[in-house]
Every structure is written in structure tokens, then in C-alpha cells.
RODO-2510 file (C-alpha; in nm, 4 decimals, decimal comma):
residues 188
     n   res          X          Y          Z
     1     x     7,9048    -0,6485    -8,4695
     2     x     7,6064    -0,4171    -8,4652
     3     x     7,6169    -0,1035    -8,2515
     4     x     7,3302     0,1386    -8,3097
     5     x     7,3321     0,3061    -7,9707
     6     x     7,4256     0,6622    -7,8849
     7     x     7,3799     0,6491    -7,5071
     8     x     7,4394     0,3801    -7,2451
     9     x     7,4346     0,0361    -7,4036
    10     x     7,3969    -0,3259    -7,3047
    11     x     7,6378    -0,5630    -7,4774
    12     x     7,5108    -0,9035    -7,5823
    13     x     7,6100    -1,2102    -7,7756
    14     x     7,3293    -1,3553    -7,9840
    15     x     7,2598    -1,6596    -8,1982
    16     x     6,9719    -1,8748    -8,3129
    17     x     6,9511    -2,2527    -8,3048
    18     x     6,7946    -2,5142    -8,5309
    19     x     6,6906    -2,7448    -8,2478
    20     x     6,5843    -2,7307    -7,8854
    21     x     6,8656    -2,9733    -7,7974
    22     x     7,1331    -2,7457    -7,9478
    23     x     6,9856    -2,4460    -7,7650
    24     x     6,9765    -2,6352    -7,4349
    25     x     7,3348    -2,7525    -7,4859
    26     x     7,4489    -2,3933    -7,5353
    27     x     7,2547    -2,2766    -7,2292
    28     x     7,3969    -2,5556    -7,0140
    29     x     7,7517    -2,4678    -7,1286
    30     x     7,6944    -2,0969    -7,0609
    31     x     7,5680    -2,1697    -6,7106
    32     x     7,8635    -2,4024    -6,6460
    33     x     8,0987    -2,1277    -6,7670
    34     x     7,9723    -1,8866    -6,5014
    35     x     7,6952    -1,6999    -6,6805
    36     x     7,3893    -1,6329    -6,4658
    37     x     7,0399    -1,7389    -6,5731
    38     x     6,9384    -1,3726    -6,5490
    39     x     7,1864    -1,2956    -6,8294
    40     x     7,0040    -1,5270    -7,0718
    41     x     6,6883    -1,4381    -7,2582
    42     x     6,4854    -1,6036    -7,5292
    43     x     6,2415    -1,4789    -7,7868
    44     x     5,8899    -1,4562    -7,6426
    45     x     5,5938    -1,6281    -7,8060
    46     x     5,4924    -1,5233    -8,1562
    47     x     5,1797    -1,3326    -8,0534
    48     x     5,3678    -1,1388    -7,7829
    49     x     5,6484    -1,0496    -8,0250
    50     x     5,4074    -0,9324    -8,2928
    51     x     5,2044    -0,7272    -8,0435
    52     x     5,5187    -0,5514    -7,9191
    53     x     5,6586    -0,4917    -8,2695
    54     x     5,3214    -0,3904    -8,4124
    55     x     5,3678    -0,6149    -8,7170
    56     x     5,4220    -0,9740    -8,8272
    57     x     5,7749    -1,1057    -8,8608
    58     x     5,8982    -1,3577    -9,1113
    59     x     6,2247    -1,5036    -8,9839
    60     x     6,3719    -1,5260    -8,6360
    61     x     6,7010    -1,3886    -8,7703
    62     x     6,5251    -1,0552    -8,8395
    63     x     6,4865    -1,0038    -8,4646
    64     x     6,8403    -1,0790    -8,3427
    65     x     6,9444    -0,7142    -8,3260
    66     x     6,6021    -0,5560    -8,2725
    67     x     6,5897    -0,4083    -7,9206
    68     x     6,2089    -0,3997    -7,9448
    69     x     6,1757    -0,7769    -7,9906
    70     x     5,9809    -0,9198    -7,6962
    71     x     6,1935    -1,1409    -7,4763
    72     x     6,1287    -1,3912    -7,2040
    73     x     6,3559    -1,5040    -6,9236
    74     x     6,5204    -1,8428    -6,9496
    75     x     6,3464    -2,0994    -6,7290
    76     x     6,5324    -2,4246    -6,6747
    77     x     6,3744    -2,7589    -6,7539
    78     x     6,4190    -2,8467    -6,3861
    79     x     6,2142    -2,5432    -6,2820
    80     x     5,9437    -2,6385    -6,5311
    81     x     5,9418    -2,9883    -6,3822
    82     x     5,9065    -2,8406    -6,0343
    83     x     5,6140    -2,6276    -6,1509
    84     x     5,4463    -2,9247    -6,3141
    85     x     5,4945    -3,1272    -5,9951
    86     x     5,3356    -2,8499    -5,7905
    87     x     5,0446    -2,8288    -6,0347
    88     x     4,9831    -3,1998    -5,9882
    89     x     5,0570    -3,2237    -5,6150
    90     x     4,8696    -2,9212    -5,4847
    91     x     4,5218    -3,0151    -5,6131
    92     x     4,5809    -3,3762    -5,5067
    93     x     4,6780    -3,2732    -5,1514
    94     x     4,4027    -3,0149    -5,1104
    95     x     4,1292    -3,2451    -5,2417
    96     x     4,2418    -3,5439    -5,0353
    97     x     4,2866    -3,3464    -4,7122
    98     x     3,9611    -3,1551    -4,7466
    99     x     3,7600    -3,4683    -4,8216
   100     x     3,9092    -3,6641    -4,5327
   101     x     3,8429    -3,3682    -4,3004
   102     x     3,4805    -3,3366    -4,4099
   103     x     3,4166    -3,7118    -4,3723
   104     x     3,5674    -3,7199    -4,0229
   105     x     3,3982    -3,3953    -3,9158
   106     x     3,0577    -3,5313    -4,0118
   107     x     3,1042    -3,8484    -3,8096
   108     x     3,2317    -4,0763    -4,0833
   109     x     3,4625    -4,3662    -4,0143
   110     x     3,8360    -4,3630    -4,0700
   111     x     3,7887    -4,6134    -4,3550
   112     x     3,5410    -4,3782    -4,5236
   113     x     3,7805    -4,0865    -4,4752
   114     x     4,0677    -4,2829    -4,6324
   115     x     3,8506    -4,3937    -4,9252
   116     x     3,7188    -4,0405    -4,9752
   117     x     4,0698    -3,8974    -4,9583
   118     x     4,1948    -4,1492    -5,2138
   119     x     3,9106    -4,0766    -5,4566
   120     x     3,9268    -3,6990    -5,4159
   121     x     4,3080    -3,7035    -5,4266
   122     x     4,2959    -3,9015    -5,7498
   123     x     4,0540    -3,6508    -5,8999
   124     x     4,2671    -3,3596    -5,7791
   125     x     4,5790    -3,5252    -5,9194
   126     x     4,4042    -3,5727    -6,2548
   127     x     4,3112    -3,2029    -6,2663
   128     x     4,6689    -3,1135    -6,1737
   129     x     4,7987    -3,3494    -6,4414
   130     x     4,5881    -3,1717    -6,7024
   131     x     4,7223    -2,8340    -6,5872
   132     x     5,0803    -2,9644    -6,6029
   133     x     5,0175    -3,0996    -6,9534
   134     x     4,8939    -2,7555    -7,0614
   135     x     5,2192    -2,5983    -6,9348
   136     x     5,4242    -2,8525    -7,1298
   137     x     5,2079    -2,8169    -7,4411
   138     x     5,2413    -2,4364    -7,4408
   139     x     5,6190    -2,4624    -7,4170
   140     x     5,6313    -2,7190    -7,6995
   141     x     5,4040    -2,5033    -7,9185
   142     x     5,6267    -2,1975    -7,8634
   143     x     5,9339    -2,3992    -7,9631
   144     x     5,7619    -2,5338    -8,2750
   145     x     5,6395    -2,1903    -8,3885
   146     x     5,9871    -2,0408    -8,3493
   147     x     6,1489    -2,3296    -8,5361
   148     x     5,8960    -2,2699    -8,8152
   149     x     6,0206    -1,9077    -8,8280
   150     x     6,3818    -2,0173    -8,8636
   151     x     6,5133    -2,1006    -8,5181
   152     x     6,5269    -2,0480    -8,1448
   153     x     6,6778    -1,7113    -8,0598
   154     x     6,9054    -1,6634    -7,7580
   155     x     7,0572    -1,3429    -7,6211
   156     x     7,3412    -1,3529    -7,3663
   157     x     7,4158    -1,0341    -7,1742
   158     x     7,7902    -0,9901    -7,1396
   159     x     7,9731    -0,8036    -6,8638
   160     x     8,3089    -0,7483    -7,0279
   161     x     8,5314    -0,8508    -7,3198
   162     x     8,6204    -1,1842    -7,1566
   163     x     8,2511    -1,2742    -7,1230
   164     x     8,1891    -1,1656    -7,4816
   165     x     8,4644    -1,3940    -7,6075
   166     x     8,3459    -1,6863    -7,3926
   167     x     7,9806    -1,6430    -7,4964
   168     x     8,0622    -1,6276    -7,8682
   169     x     8,2834    -1,9357    -7,8418
   170     x     8,0148    -2,1355    -7,6564
   171     x     7,7334    -2,0319    -7,8919
   172     x     7,9401    -2,1311    -8,1942
   173     x     8,0513    -2,4612    -8,0403
   174     x     7,6860    -2,5561    -7,9852
   175     x     7,5745    -2,4984    -8,3464
   176     x     7,4540    -2,1427    -8,2968
   177     x     7,3729    -1,9721    -8,6266
   178     x     7,4756    -1,6125    -8,7031
   179     x     7,6694    -1,5848    -8,3766
   180     x     7,7654    -1,2231    -8,3143
   181     x     7,7894    -0,9407    -8,0629
   182     x     7,5785    -0,6276    -8,0570
   183     x     7,4835    -0,3392    -7,8333
   184     x     7,1295    -0,2312    -7,7529
   185     x     7,0205     0,0854    -7,5740
   186     x     7,0160     0,0360    -7,1970
   187     x     6,6796     0,2105    -7,1684
   188     x     6,4906    -0,0409    -7,3906
***
């Protein structure tokens, strides 16, 4: 257990994972065990981490206990799916509705409005689909770059000794590597 703090500290369990499936399994088990999503954080993208640290890093394991390592909040796969759906649906809806409105406002027939809405909605949906693909591609690229650096890093904020014990047990059960507890300064 690492404890380099002299003032108020935040206690965490940490581990890194060799696959996205193992990481997701650990996260799902933590959430089922009563941990809140806000208590989970992941390593940010490589560029963000290196900008915050001011230098390149070699292995993910080097960052486990570094309070300066850039983190990102855990976002569930369901939330990502919702965002992708919104990215597809919003342009489709706006394009279809606007086109139908313009056709009808300029004296066009209902058939022309429906055809225009279908064509514009399809184009809007295609644009939204491309945006959703970019979101998915960025997430996949971040996972691949972290795996290339040795694994996917997860921090779990713990409230008390019981949560510490539960977090360590869950991380280990789900193939977490170098599972341990540490304290980081509360002001970082």
C-alpha cells in the first residue's frame, strides 16, 4: 500500500487490466456491489496524460500511484450507445422536419414533403452515423493505445475499510493486475 500524503487523503483501490472485457467485468461487479459510477475513474487518453505530466510515459503501471496522472470519468457502454443514438437521430429529425416544413410552406404537395423529408432525413442520418462512428472509433483508439502501454488502468475511490476490502477482492477476481490500495492528496 502506498501512502505518500501528509494532509487530507483520498483512499483508492487500483489495478490495470489486460483486456477491455476484464475491465468491464470488474466495473460491472463494482457497480453491482454498491460502488457509484462517480467513484470510478480511468486513465485519460495518451496525449492528455502526457500533457498533464509534462513527459512521455512508458507503461501504464507507472501511473497507478501518480496523483498527477490525468483521469477521465467512467462512462457506461449504455450511455455511449445513447449518445451515438442521439448523434444519429438528431440530424435525421432536424433535416427531415425542416425539409418537410420548407416544401409545405412554399406550396409543395404532401407527397413532395414526404419525399423531401425522407431524402433529407436519410442524409441527416448518414451524417449522424458518421459522427457516432467517430465517437466509437475514438474510444477504441484510446483502449488500443492504453493496451499497447501495458493495460487499462482503473481507480476506485473507497469510503471506508469495508469498501477497500470489497474493491480489492472484486478487482482481483476480474483479473486485475497489481491490485493494491493507496492514498493520494485530497487537493490534487
